C-alpha positions, -999 to +999 in steps of 0.1 A: +306+719+686+270+726+692+243+699+688+229+718+658+263+718+640+268+681+647+232+673+635+238+693+603+270+674+596+253+641+602+224+649+579+247+662+551+269+632+554+239+609+551+226+628+521+259+628+503+264+591+511+230+582+497+236+602+465+270+586+459+258+550+465+226+554+444+247+564+413+267+531+414+257+507+386+245+473+396+275+455+380+299+474+402+279+471+435+292+437+446+329+444+440+326+477+458+308+460+487+339+438+493+362+468+492+342+490+516+345+465+545+376+485+556+356+517+556+329+501+578+357+490+601+367+526+605+330+534+612+331+508+640+363+523+654+348+557+654+317+544+672+339+528+698+358+561+703+325+580+706+311+555+731+344+556+751+344+594+754+306+597+759+294+619+786+256+617+782+230+592+769+228+607+734+265+602+727+262+566+739+232+560+716+251+575+686+282+554+694+261+522+697+243+530+664+276+535+646+290+502+660+258+483+651+255+497+616+292+491+610+290+455+621+259+449+600+277+463+569+308+443+575+290+410+579+267+418+549+297+428+528+315+395+535+283+375+528+277+392+495+314+387+485+312+350+494+280+346+474+297+364+444+327+341+446+304+311+448+290+320+414+325+317+399+333+283+414+333+252+391+304+228+396+310+191+396+297+175+364+267+153+370+269+117+358+239+108+336+218+081+351+198+055+332+165+074+336+181+106+323+193+091+290+173+099+259+155+072+240+175+052+215+169+064+179+153+040+155+126+026+177+125-003+201+127-041+197+117-051+162+135-024+143 
């Protein structure tokens, strides 16, 4: 394929990806992040293949960018998933201390 064809495919894929992701509601974003880690693994594998078969500097750069972006997305996806799961964990109940207890009703010493 010629460079112009490859560049056109890249630009169209970036545009379609942006349009698809921008339409996802915020409530679905975090669960989808955890599911897309496998897709980013495929991106990393593709970047490794491109870098392995690279003949010139541009192909090395494209492979490196694919590997870097895939790694960033995988790590970020796991961090977001961990944060989301942390929101659902039970918190230990706090024991009330003497200073936190409310004043006794009915006043103080002479009541």
